[in-house]
C-alpha positions in Angstrom: -18.0 -23.4 -28.3 -19.9 -24.7 -25.3 -21.5 -22.3 -22.9 -21.3 -23.7 -19.4 -22.4 -22.8 -15.9 -19.5 -21.8 -13.7 -19.7 -25.1 -11.7 -19.3 -27.1 -14.9 -16.4 -24.9 -16.0 -14.7 -25.6 -12.7 -14.9 -29.4 -13.4 -13.4 -28.9 -16.9 -10.5 -26.8 -15.7 -9.7 -29.0 -12.7 -9.1 -31.9 -15.1 -6.3 -30.2 -16.9 -2.9 -31.7 -16.3 0.4 -30.2 -15.0 1.1 -26.5 -14.2 -0.5 -24.7 -17.2 0.5 -21.2 -18.4 -2.6 -19.1 -18.5 -2.7 -16.0 -20.8 -5.5 -13.6 -19.8 -6.6 -10.2 -21.1 -5.3 -7.4 -18.9 -5.8 -3.6 -18.6 -9.4 -2.9 -17.9 -10.8 -5.8 -19.8 -9.8 -8.5 -17.4 -12.1 -11.6 -17.3 -12.3 -11.7 -13.5 -15.1 -14.2 -13.2 -13.3 -16.8 -15.3 -10.0 -16.2 -13.5 -11.8 -16.7 -10.2 -13.2 -20.1 -11.4 -9.8 -21.0 -12.8 -8.0 -20.1 -9.5 -10.3 -22.3 -7.5 -10.0 -25.2 -10.0 -6.2 -25.3 -10.6 -3.8 -25.6 -7.6 -0.7 -24.4 -9.5 -0.5 -22.3 -12.7 1.5 -19.5 -14.3 -0.5 -16.3 -15.1 0.7 -14.2 -18.0 -1.0 -10.7 -18.2 -0.2 -7.2 -19.5 -0.8 -4.3 -17.1 -2.7 -6.5 -14.6 -5.0 -4.6 -12.3 -5.5 -5.2 -8.6 -7.3 -8.5 -7.8 -4.9 -11.0 -9.4 -4.6 -14.2 -7.4 -2.1 -13.8 -4.5 -1.3 -17.3 -3.1 1.2 -20.1 -3.2 1.1 -22.0 -6.4 0.5 -19.0 -8.7 3.5 -17.6 -10.6 2.9 -14.2 -12.2 4.5 -13.4 -15.6 4.5 -10.1 -17.5 6.5 -8.0 -19.9 4.5 -4.9 -18.7 3.8 -4.9 -15.0 0.6 -3.3 -13.7 -0.5 -2.5 -10.1 -1.9 -6.0 -9.7 1.5 -7.6 -10.0 3.8 -4.8 -9.0 6.2 -5.6 -6.1 5.0 -9.2 -5.8 7.7 -11.7 -4.9 6.3 -14.4 -7.2 6.6 -12.1 -10.3 8.8 -13.0 -13.3 9.4 -10.0 -15.4 10.2 -10.6 -19.1 11.7 -7.5 -20.7 10.2 -7.1 -24.2 9.0 -4.5 -26.6 5.2 -4.9 -26.9 5.5 -5.6 -30.6 7.7 -8.7 -29.7 5.4 -10.1 -27.0 3.4 -12.3 -29.5 6.8 -13.9 -30.5 7.6 -14.4 -26.8 4.4 -16.5 -26.5 5.3 -18.4 -29.7 8.8 -19.3 -28.6 9.8 -19.0 -25.0 6.4 -18.9 -23.1 3.8 -21.0 -25.0 0.3 -20.8 -23.4 -1.8 -23.7 -22.4 -5.0 -21.8 -21.6 -6.1 -18.4 -22.9 -8.9 -16.5 -21.1 -10.6 -13.6 -23.0 -13.4 -11.1 -22.2 -15.8 -10.9 -25.2 -19.2 -9.7 -26.4 -22.2 -12.1 -26.7 -22.3 -14.0 -30.0 -23.3 -12.1 -33.1 -23.7 -13.9 -36.5 -21.3 -16.7 -35.5 -18.7 -14.4 -34.0 -17.8 -12.6 -30.8 -15.7 -9.4 -30.5 -12.8 -9.0 -28.1 -14.2 -5.6 -27.5 -11.9 -3.2 -25.7 -8.8 -5.5 -25.6 -7.2 -7.0 -28.8 -3.6 -6.5 -28.0 -1.6 -9.9 -27.8 -4.8 -12.0 -27.5 -5.1 -13.1 -31.2 -1.5 -14.4 -31.1 -2.1 -16.1 -27.8 -5.2 -17.9 -29.2 -3.3 -19.0 -32.3 -0.5 -20.4 -30.2 -2.8 -22.2 -27.7 -4.9 -23.8 -30.5 -1.8 -25.0 -32.2 -0.7 -26.7 -29.0 -4.1 -28.3 -28.4 -4.8 -26.0 -25.4 -8.0 -24.4 -24.2 -9.7 -21.0 -25.0 -12.2 -19.8 -22.4 -14.4 -16.7 -23.0 -16.2 -14.6 -20.5 -19.0 -13.3 -22.7 -20.4 -10.0 -21.4 -23.5 -8.4 -22.8 -22.0 -5.0 -21.8 -18.8 -5.5 -23.8 -18.8 -3.2 -26.9 -18.5 -4.9 -30.2 -15.5 -3.6 -32.1 -14.1 -4.4 -35.5 -10.8 -5.3 -37.1 -8.8 -8.1 -35.4 -11.2 -8.0 -32.5 -13.7 -10.2 -34.4 -13.3 -13.9 -33.4 -15.2 -16.9 -34.8 -17.1 -19.0 -32.3 -15.2 -22.1 -33.2 -12.0 -20.5 -31.9 -13.4 -20.7 -28.4 -13.8 -24.0 -26.4 -15.8 -22.9 -23.4 -17.6 -19.8 -22.3 -19.7 -18.4 -19.4 -22.1 -15.5 -19.7 -22.0 -12.5 -17.5 -23.8 -9.1 -17.3 -21.3 -6.8 -15.6 -20.2 -3.2 -16.2 -16.7 -2.8 -17.6 -14.0 -1.4 -15.4 -12.7 2.2 -16.0 -9.6 4.0 -14.7 -10.2 6.5 -12.0 -10.3 9.9 -13.7 -7.8 12.4 -12.5 -8.1 16.1 -13.4 -5.0 17.6 -15.0 -2.7 19.4 -12.7 -1.4 22.9 -13.5 2.0 21.3 -14.4 0.4 18.7 -16.7 -1.6 21.5 -18.5 1.6 23.5 -19.2 3.4 20.4 -20.4 0.4 19.5 -22.6 0.4 22.9 -24.2 4.2 22.8 -24.9 3.8 19.3 -26.5 0.8 20.4 -28.5 2.9 23.2 -30.0 5.3 20.6 -31.4 2.6 18.5 -33.1 2.6 19.2 -36.9 -0.5 20.0 -38.8 -2.5 16.9 -40.0 -0.3 14.7 -37.7 -0.9 11.1 -36.8 -1.1 10.8 -33.0 0.2 8.1 -30.6 -0.4 8.9 -27.0 -0.9 6.9 -23.9 -3.1 7.6 -20.9 -2.5 9.9 -18.0 -2.6 13.5 -17.0 0.0 14.6 -19.6 -1.4 12.8 -22.6 -4.9 14.0 -21.7 -3.6 17.5 -21.4 -1.9 17.2 -24.9 -5.2 16.1 -26.5 -7.1 18.9 -24.8 -4.7 21.4 -26.3 -5.3 20.0 -29.7 -9.1 20.4 -29.9 -9.0 23.3 -32.3 -6.8 21.4 -34.8 -8.2 19.7 -37.9 -7.4 16.6 -40.0 -5.6 14.8 -37.2 -5.5 11.0 -37.3 -4.8 8.3 -34.7 -2.5 5.3 -34.9 -1.8 4.2 -31.4 -1.2 1.3 -29.1 -4.2 2.5 -27.1 -6.6 5.4 -26.6 -8.9 6.8 -24.1 -11.5 9.6 -23.6 -9.2 12.2 -25.0 -9.6 10.8 -28.5 -13.4 10.9 -28.1 -13.0 14.6 -27.2 -11.1 15.2 -30.4 -13.8 13.4 -32.4 -16.5 15.6 -30.8 -14.5 18.7 -31.5 -14.1 17.9 -35.2 -10.3 17.6 -34.9 -10.0 14.2 -36.5 -10.1 13.4 -40.2 -13.4 11.5 -40.6 -12.0 9.7 -43.7 -9.3 7.8 -41.7 -10.1 5.1 -39.2 -9.0 5.4 -35.6 -6.5 2.6 -35.2 -5.4 1.1 -31.9 -4.9 -2.2 -30.1 -6.8 -1.6 -26.9 -9.1 1.0 -25.3 -10.0 1.9 -21.8 -11.9 4.9 -20.3 -15.3 6.0 -19.4 -18.7 4.3 -19.9 -19.4 7.0 -22.6 -16.2 5.9 -24.4 -17.3 2.3 -24.4 -20.7 3.2 -25.7 -19.1 5.2 -28.5 -16.9 2.5 -29.8 -19.7 -0.1 -29.8 -20.3 -1.1 -33.5 -18.5 2.1 -34.5 -16.8 1.5 -37.9 -14.7 4.6 -37.3 -12.7 2.5 -34.8 -10.5 -0.3 -35.8 -8.7 -2.5 -33.2 -5.8 -4.5 -34.5 -3.4 -7.0 -33.0 -0.2 -5.8 -31.5 2.0 -7.1 -34.3 0.3 -4.5 -36.6 -0.2 -1.4 -34.4 3.2 -1.7 -32.9 5.2 -2.7 -35.9 7.7 0.1 -36.5 7.6 -0.4 -40.2 3.8 0.1 -40.3 4.1 3.0 -37.8 6.7 4.7 -40.1 4.2 4.7 -43.0 1.8 7.0 -41.1 2.0 10.7 -42.0 3.9 12.8 -39.4 3.5 10.2 -36.7 3.9 12.1 -33.5 4.6 9.8 -30.6 4.1 11.2 -27.1 5.3 9.1 -24.2 6.2 9.6 -20.5 9.2 8.8 -18.4 10.1 8.4 -14.8 13.6 9.9 -15.4 15.7 11.5 -18.1 19.5 11.8 -17.9 22.0 14.2 -19.5 22.7 11.6 -22.2 19.0 12.1 -23.2 18.2 8.6 -22.2 14.8 7.8 -20.7 13.9 5.4 -17.9 10.2 4.6 -18.0 10.3 1.2 -16.4 12.1 1.1 -13.0 11.9 2.9 -9.7 14.9 2.6 -7.4 16.0 -0.3 -9.5 12.8 -2.3 -9.1 10.6 -3.0 -12.0 7.6 -0.6 -12.1 6.1 -1.2 -15.6 8.2 -2.2 -18.6 9.0 -1.2 -22.2 5.5 -1.3 -23.4 5.1 0.2 -26.8 7.4 3.2 -26.2 10.4 1.9 -28.1 8.2 0.6 -31.0 6.6 4.0 -31.5 9.8 6.0 -31.1 11.5 4.0 -33.8 8.5 4.2 -36.0 8.0 8.0 -35.5 11.6 8.8 -36.3 11.2 7.0 -39.7 7.8 8.5 -40.4 7.7 11.4 -42.9 7.7 14.5 -40.7 7.4 12.3 -37.6 8.5 13.3 -34.1 9.2 11.2 -31.0 8.5 13.2 -27.8 9.1 12.4 -24.2 7.1 14.5 -21.7 7.5 14.5 -18.0 7.4 17.0 -15.0 10.8 18.3 -14.0 10.2 17.4 -10.3 8.6 14.3 -8.8 6.3 15.6 -6.1 5.9 12.4 -4.1 9.6 11.4 -4.0 10.6 15.1 -3.9 13.4 14.6 -6.4 14.4 15.9 -9.8 13.3 13.8 -12.7 16.4 14.9 -14.6 19.4 13.1 -13.3 23.1 13.1 -14.4 23.1 9.5 -15.5 20.5 6.8 -15.2 21.4 4.2 -12.5 19.5 1.4 -14.2 18.4 0.1 -17.6 17.5 2.5 -20.4 13.9 2.3 -21.8 14.4 4.5 -24.8 16.8 7.0 -26.4 17.3 9.2 -29.4 14.1 11.2 -29.1 13.2 14.3 -31.1 12.2 16.4 -28.1 12.1 16.2 -24.4 9.5 18.4 -22.7 8.8 19.4 -19.1 6.8 22.4 -17.7 10.1 24.3 -17.7 10.5 24.1 -21.5 11.6 22.0 -24.5 14.9 20.4 -25.3 15.5 19.7 -29.0 17.4 16.4 -29.0 17.5 15.2 -32.6 20.1 17.0 -34.8 22.1 18.4 -31.8 25.4 17.1 -30.6 25.6 15.4 -27.2 27.0 18.5 -25.4 24.2 20.7 -26.7 21.6 18.1 -25.8 22.8 18.0 -22.2 22.9 21.8 -22.1 19.3 22.1 -23.3 18.2 19.5 -20.8 19.8 21.4 -18.0 18.5 24.8 -19.2 15.1 24.0 -20.5 13.8 20.7 -18.9 15.4 20.4 -15.4 13.8 22.1 -12.4 15.7 25.3 -11.3 16.4 23.7 -7.9 18.3 20.9 -9.5 20.3 22.8 -12.1 23.4 23.6 -10.0 23.9 20.0 -8.9 23.2 18.7 -12.4 25.7 21.2 -13.8 28.5 20.0 -11.5 27.7 16.3 -12.0 27.5 16.8 -15.8 30.9 18.4 -15.8 32.3 15.4 -14.0 30.8 13.3 -16.8 32.7 15.3 -19.4 29.9 17.7 -20.6 31.2 21.3 -21.0 28.1 22.7 -19.3 27.8 26.4 -18.8 
């Protein structure tokens, strides 16, 4: 590994041939300084990121690629969306979309290694692929990046070039739970078995679920990601201290980043492990809690598209639903408000107009109540969604539309 000034890195990158594909860490671990140098040095390139945040290059010559679209790429005309379960994205990079440059955000060196810190995810796979192709790995080494263990640890000889920075890590803007989210959180928490293994994302509803679980004991975490809600569980004594907290990436507050630094309770693994349905299914009572934009009377969830346009993607939702359903005592839960306040529409619709993100869940929950999906026939599922999940203002219209679809709704 060679540590370079930014001016020298510009010269190195400007000498690379063709139109390279650049794979960069996303979420809140984006290596912005290196990406800025790269953008100035290379006239044309493809940028592959997961959940890209605002600030991604917006100019001619840059093609954006993602299987999970974040706000930095959403709605952009130069976006190429690749539908894929998160567990399959490493194979996408190995087969259809091989990288030429990988850019990572790491710690400073420690004993011949660096750590990928808050973002492991697909990066180990991307590094393996780019090195097999003779490509380039560039690190933004940040003294403020927490050192995490597991697959986050990377030998220095896996990196070609690096720059050093001293910058605070980005955090999502905290949003207090709404009354609706708190009710949903309590309903979901009531469905979580004792000593369950948890998988939850980030947002008002997952945070509300975790807040409602603070009095539990012997919970464990096997998740795609986690945030401050898991730290709150740890402080409350709700987690089984004998079992590592397993995830693939982390984002949250500065306090959370300080807590995970050199914390052997936390193990960050590559996506092929955390999101492997076979490994997920081995966890005890794996309870998967995911959100959706819409649910239809067939109990199908849309968590990816708004008015037909891509909003996010599959992410790990399908991986964890399949894994949860095969876990001993596991449950796959979809949680969402019954009414979308901004669009002023029901989130329960007769039939999805676009692609389905997931189906065959255990329960679907809104602030109105709980629909038990698994084990009930299709007609009973639709009736429960109408009676227990849909907003009262939408039920008459849903009932009529459902009858036209062949459901014998009361």
